[in-house]
C-alpha positions, 0 to 999 in steps of 0.5 A, spaced: 491 381 632 488 374 632 493 369 631 491 362 628 494 356 631 498 351 627 501 345 628 509 345 625 508 338 624 504 339 618 510 342 615 514 336 614 513 331 609 508 325 611 513 320 612 516 324 617 509 326 620 508 318 620 514 317 624 512 322 629 505 319 630 508 312 630 511 314 637 505 316 640 501 312 645 494 310 643 491 315 647 495 321 645 494 318 638 486 319 639 487 325 643 491 328 637 485 326 632 480 330 636 483 336 635 481 337 628 478 334 622 485 334 618 488 331 625 484 325 624 485 324 617 492 324 618 491 319 624 487 315 619 493 315 614 498 312 619 498 304 617 504 302 621 502 303 628 503 298 633 495 298 635 493 291 631 486 290 634 481 292 638 477 287 643 470 289 645 466 286 651 459 287 653 457 284 660 452 286 665 455 293 668 460 296 663 462 295 656 470 295 655 474 296 649 481 294 649 487 295 645 492 289 642 499 291 641 504 287 638 506 281 641 498 280 643 499 284 650 493 288 652 496 295 654 490 299 655 483 301 654 476 304 656 470 302 659 463 305 659 460 304 666 452 302 665 451 305 672 453 312 670 452 318 666 457 321 661 463 317 664 468 313 660 474 310 664 481 309 661 487 306 663 494 306 661 497 300 664 495 293 666 490 287 665 483 290 664 480 285 668 482 289 674 478 295 675 482 299 680 487 305 677 482 307 672 481 314 670 474 317 669 474 321 663 469 326 661 472 330 655 471 325 649 467 328 644 463 322 643 460 321 650 452 322 651 448 322 656 447 314 655 453 310 656 451 304 651 450 310 646 457 313 648 460 306 647 457 305 640 459 312 638 466 310 641 467 303 637 465 307 630 470 312 631 475 307 633 474 303 627 474 309 623 480 313 625 485 307 627 483 303 621 484 297 625 479 290 625 475 288 631 479 282 633 474 279 639 467 281 641 463 278 647 456 280 647 452 278 654 445 279 652 442 279 659 438 286 660 441 289 653 435 293 650 434 291 643 435 298 640 443 297 643 443 290 640 441 292 633 446 298 633 452 294 637 452 288 633 452 291 626 459 294 628 462 287 629 460 284 622 467 282 620 470 281 627 475 275 628 471 272 634 464 273 636 462 270 643 454 270 644 452 269 652 446 269 655 443 265 662 436 263 659 434 261 652 434 266 646 428 265 642 430 263 635 428 269 631 433 273 636 439 269 635 437 269 627 437 277 628 444 277 631 447 272 626 444 274 619 449 279 617 455 276 621 461 274 617 466 272 623 473 270 620 475 266 626 470 263 630 463 263 633 463 262 641 456 260 643 454 260 651 447 261 651 442 255 651 439 253 644 432 251 642 432 244 640 429 246 633 434 252 632 437 252 624 445 251 625 446 253 618 445 260 621 452 260 624 457 263 618 464 261 620 470 256 620 470 255 627 464 254 632 465 253 640 460 251 645 462 253 652 458 251 659 451 254 658 451 253 650 454 246 650 448 243 655 443 244 649 448 241 644 444 235 642 446 229 636 441 233 631 445 240 632 452 237 632 450 233 625 447 240 623 453 244 624 457 246 617 463 249 620 470 246 619 472 246 626 467 244 632 469 244 639 463 242 644 466 243 652 462 240 658 457 237 653 452 232 656 453 225 655 445 223 655 445 228 649 451 226 645 455 219 646 461 216 644 457 212 638 455 219 636 462 221 635 464 215 631 458 216 627 460 223 625 467 220 624 464 215 619 460 220 615 466 224 614 470 217 612 464 216 607 464 223 604 469 227 599 469 233 604 476 236 604 475 242 608 473 239 615 479 239 620 477 238 628 472 235 632 473 236 640 467 233 645 469 234 652 464 232 657 461 235 663 459 229 667 463 222 667 462 218 661 463 211 659 470 208 657 470 209 650 468 202 646 474 201 642 470 195 638 466 201 635 472 202 630 473 195 628 470 197 621 476 201 620 483 199 619 487 203 624 494 205 624 499 207 629 503 214 629 508 214 624 513 220 624 514 220 617 506 220 615 504 226 620 506 231 625 506 229 633 501 234 635 495 238 631 493 245 632 487 246 637 484 253 636 489 258 634 493 258 641 494 250 642 497 244 640 495 237 642 500 231 642 497 225 639 502 220 638 497 215 642 492 217 637 489 212 632 490 213 625 485 212 619 486 213 612 480 214 607 480 211 600 482 218 597 488 217 601 487 223 607 489 221 614 485 222 620 487 221 627 482 219 633 484 220 640 481 218 646 483 221 653 480 221 660 475 227 658 475 228 651 474 225 644 478 228 638 477 227 631 483 231 627 483 231 619 491 232 617 489 237 611 496 239 613 500 233 615 506 237 618 502 243 621 507 247 624 505 248 632 511 251 634 510 256 640 503 254 642 501 252 649 500 244 650 493 242 650 492 238 657 485 235 657 
């Protein structure tokens, strides 16, 4: 007599099933979802499990998928080796930057002969099954075939943070193809050289950061073409962006009615000339007043910058801004929230 396998778990009310599944490790939860369509649909209905976000990293030899638990702790993940076939490596504990202690797994249903195709299938499965957002996506374009780029990037349309990296200049149409449908909620990080005539209006996000390679190509015209409310340029070149450009950027805001812009940070790679205070003679400068604003403002989501030594300037509509000059950086912060709560953030030291 043939016996049909059954899960006694499904005889329970869904609330009880959910309580049981909430105790599952994420890998156990996924393995459970592979059993049948009913199991997968049950996992999709679980709303409260601790796996909050998913991070995706594509570099030169692997694609990594990381799971973010409550408390911002990376606890486990997968990586797909681009040098092998039908290989998916998993690990339960530790930081994913260390490649030891990974387990070679060949049983997952989305594996194919092509590791990049396997990764794309895995991402689609995860976002659909766990019903969790992709928090951060880092795409290193070097040696990434166009067919995989076209398949991978659409999965990141609504990620929180998107990093685009490349050692050489990408053609304008290549970046356009990547960015045209991207709607990043948090910020875009650019670490690839840009052509001087690139249309910066294609960066659709509230925040944009330029890291080492990308920052080297940021010129005055690119800076003034950006429409983000928070702009951070790390390791910019002084011959391309000078202190005078910083003050002119501030002056444009000062003579506008813009009530959305929040932060500009310029950090120079090479030594720069001391900031000429005479550039601010056109404005009435005030010292820090604890009754007017907080002693620190937020930088990115994780940091706070102390600014009791900053120069406060009030615009004609009553909106206050602070200019802060340090050894390496120039900051321009608009106090959209005069007493922004930065409790728990790390102090930005530059």
